[in-house]
C-alpha positions in Angstrom: -0.4 13.5 0.6 -0.5 15.9 3.7 0.9 18.7 1.5 -1.6 17.8 -1.3 -4.6 18.1 1.1 -3.4 21.2 2.8 -2.3 22.9 -0.5 -5.8 22.2 -2.0 -7.4 23.7 1.1 -5.3 26.9 1.0 -5.9 27.5 -2.7 -9.7 26.9 -2.3 -9.9 23.6 -4.3 -11.3 22.0 -1.1 -13.3 24.9 0.3 -13.5 25.4 4.0 -16.5 23.7 5.8 -17.2 21.4 2.9 -16.7 17.7 2.5 -13.5 16.4 1.0 -13.7 14.0 -1.8 -14.2 10.4 -0.8 -11.1 8.4 0.2 -11.5 6.2 -2.9 -11.6 9.3 -5.1 -8.5 10.8 -3.5 -6.8 7.4 -3.9 -7.6 7.2 -7.6 -6.5 10.9 -8.2 -3.1 10.3 -6.5 -2.6 6.7 -7.6 -2.3 5.4 -4.1 -4.2 2.9 -2.0 -7.1 3.8 0.2 -5.3 2.9 3.4 -2.6 5.4 2.4 -5.2 8.1 2.1 -6.8 7.2 5.4 -3.5 7.4 7.1 -2.6 10.7 5.5 -5.9 12.2 6.7 -5.1 11.4 10.3 -2.4 14.2 10.6 -4.6 17.1 9.6 -7.3 15.8 12.0 -4.7 15.6 14.8 -3.5 19.1 13.9 -7.1 20.4 14.1 -7.2 21.3 10.4 -9.8 18.7 9.5 -12.5 17.1 11.5 -14.5 14.0 10.9 -18.2 14.4 11.0 -20.7 11.6 10.7 -23.8 12.4 8.7 -26.9 10.6 9.6 -30.1 10.9 7.6 
């Protein structure tokens, strides 16, 4: 999962400074559960590759 996310960022499928697909969409694409996706997103955040931003309207 980590390699999938990083690989897609590197090839431009997930452009820099844009939102990633929703956890549910990633889970469906990869045929995994949403908690697996959530856990996999922690490592790139810890590594400083991704950051979580809360949008408020």
